[in-house]
N, C-alpha and C positions, 0 to 999 in steps of 0.2 A: 196158933194154931186155928185156922179158919172152920174147916170141916175135915171129917174122916169118912172113906167109904170102903167098900168092899173094893178089893183089888181085881181085874182081871183074871190074875194070875192065882191060883187057889192056895188058900191057907195064909193069905197076905193081905192087909190093908194098906189103902192109900190115903197118906196122909197130905194135906194142904195148907201150907201156912205163908204168912206174908213173904217170907223169904226164900218160898220154893217148893217143892214137892217131893216126897221119899215114900218108900214102900218099905214094909218090914213083916216080919212074921208074925200071925196073930188073926183074930177075928173082932167086929164089931162089937160081941158082948164082952169080949176079955177087956177091950179098952173102956167100955162104958162103966164096968167095973171098978176101974183103976183111977177115972178122970171125970168125977160126978160134976165138973163145971161144964160138960158136954151134954147136949140133949138131944135123945133118939128120936128123928121126925120119919123114919121108915125102918125098915128092916136092914137096911143099907147104909143110912147116913147117921153120923153124930153131927152137929152142929156145934159151934161156940157162938152164942147169943151175943156176945159183946161185938163181935164182928157182922152181924146181920145190918144190912142198910133198908132191906124193904121184903115185905111180905105181901105177895096176892093171893088171898083166900081163895078167889075164883078159881084162876089157874093153878093153885095149890104150888107157887114157886116161891123160893126164898132167893133173894138177894143180896150177895154179901158187899162189903166196902170195896172190893179189889173186881167189881162187877161180875164174876163168876156167878152161876146159878143152879140151883137142883129143884128139882120136885121133892115137896115131902109127901106120904101117902094117907089117903082118907082117914085109914085106921088110926092115924097121930094127929088128927086136926084138933082135936080137945087138947092134946099136949101141946101142939103150938101155941093154941090160942091161951091155954092156963100158963103154962111155964116159959113162954115167950112174948107173947103180945102184951099180956097183962103186967109181966114185970119190967119190961124194958119198954118206957114212954118212947125212946129216941128213934126206934123202928118205926119207918111210914109203912102204912097200909096203902096199897094200891087198887 
């Protein structure tokens, strides 16, 4: 699993994996409770830190190993720093 985001379809979430994408019923909050290995980086996104290639703190962008990227919100800047950057030394800072 690379990341999960709110779907454009109400009451569904969109999951991106190394092998494809899928949508299922639920919300980010429900997934967060069931998947403690994911880190919430905005109201809409949960990320799997082991699949992060780089983080750009200035543009608040997370780039994954498959070159997809998402924006994290300012309110989660401390979470990104404390729970991802500090714990995963192989993530590049841009």
